[in-house]
C-alpha positions in Angstrom: -104.0 33.7 115.2 -101.4 35.8 117.2 -100.4 32.9 119.2 -99.2 31.4 115.5 -97.3 34.0 114.6 -94.2 33.6 117.5 -93.9 29.8 116.8 -94.0 30.2 112.8 -91.3 33.0 112.8 -89.1 30.8 115.0 -89.7 27.9 112.6 -88.8 29.8 109.6 -85.8 31.1 111.1 -84.9 27.3 112.1 -85.5 26.4 108.4 -83.6 29.2 106.8 -80.7 28.2 108.9 -80.5 25.3 108.1 -80.6 25.9 104.3 -77.9 28.4 104.7 -76.0 25.9 106.5 -76.6 23.1 103.9 -75.7 25.6 101.2 -72.6 26.9 102.6 -71.2 24.7 105.4 -72.3 21.1 104.4 -69.2 19.4 103.1 -70.7 17.6 100.1 -67.0 15.4 99.3 -63.5 15.0 100.4 -60.5 13.8 98.5 -57.2 13.9 97.0 -56.2 15.5 93.9 -52.5 15.5 92.8 -50.6 17.5 90.0 -48.3 20.3 89.2 -49.1 23.7 91.1 -49.1 26.3 88.4 -50.2 29.5 90.4 -51.0 30.4 94.1 -51.8 33.6 95.1 -53.5 36.2 97.9 -56.4 37.7 96.1 -59.5 39.3 97.1 -61.4 42.9 97.5 -62.6 42.7 101.1 -61.5 39.1 102.1 -58.1 38.3 101.1 -58.0 34.5 100.5 -55.6 32.2 99.1 -55.9 30.7 95.5 -54.4 28.1 93.4 -54.4 26.1 90.3 -53.4 22.6 89.9 -52.5 21.3 86.5 -53.1 17.6 86.4 -52.0 14.8 83.8 -54.0 14.4 81.2 -56.8 16.3 79.2 -60.4 17.0 79.7 -62.6 18.6 77.2 -65.8 19.5 77.6 -66.2 19.8 73.2 -65.7 16.9 71.4 -62.3 17.0 69.5 -60.9 19.5 71.8 -57.9 19.4 74.1 -58.1 21.5 77.2 -55.7 20.5 80.2 -57.3 19.4 83.3 -56.9 21.9 85.9 -57.9 21.9 89.8 -59.0 25.2 91.0 -59.1 25.4 94.8 -58.7 28.0 97.9 -56.7 27.4 100.9 -57.7 26.8 104.7 -55.3 28.6 107.0 -51.9 29.8 107.0 -49.8 26.6 107.4 -51.2 25.4 104.5 -50.8 28.5 102.5 -47.3 28.9 103.6 -46.0 25.7 102.1 -47.8 26.0 99.0 -46.3 29.6 98.4 -42.8 27.7 98.4 -44.2 25.0 96.2 -44.9 26.7 92.6 -44.3 24.0 89.9 -43.7 21.5 92.1 -45.8 18.0 92.1 -48.0 18.2 95.0 -50.9 16.0 96.5 -53.4 17.9 98.4 -56.4 16.9 100.3 -59.1 19.2 100.2 -63.0 19.3 101.0 -65.9 20.0 98.7 -68.8 22.2 99.6 -72.0 23.3 97.5 -71.0 27.0 97.4 -68.2 29.4 98.1 -68.1 32.0 101.2 -66.5 35.0 100.3 -64.6 34.9 103.7 -63.8 31.2 102.7 -62.4 31.5 99.3 -63.7 31.7 95.6 -63.8 28.2 95.1 -66.0 25.3 96.5 -63.0 23.2 96.8 -61.1 23.9 99.9 -57.8 22.4 100.5 -57.1 21.6 104.3 -53.9 19.2 104.1 -51.0 18.9 101.9 -50.2 15.3 101.7 -46.7 15.4 99.6 -45.0 18.1 97.7 -41.7 16.5 95.4 -39.8 17.4 92.2 -41.4 15.1 90.3 -44.6 12.4 90.2 -42.0 9.4 90.5 -40.0 10.8 93.7 -41.7 8.5 95.9 -42.1 5.3 93.9 -41.0 2.0 95.7 -40.0 0.4 92.2 -37.9 2.2 90.2 
């Protein structure tokens, strides 16, 4: 019986590490969102992270007959991304993001983490080839 306790504990630790990785570090989805940057701030009690909100065109409503703006709440990865977004309030931005299953306090308060800024402009029609 004592011979099984050591390998069982090791197997249990490996399984727990795998579950932790799956819940907090597995990238569930990647994509691009575009809209007007509503706010961007650094906040947190212990871990100060950059948090923002992007307001997208159109409306989304959880209840039939009600209107609600389509918002994308996100955290920013790194100070280089944060520096650009900090100066882009109210502008149209396109952001590349990664979606995780659960947030981690030192990564941000959101499951969505912006990793790259594709475009920053004054309006949506800045770079259309046909006007």
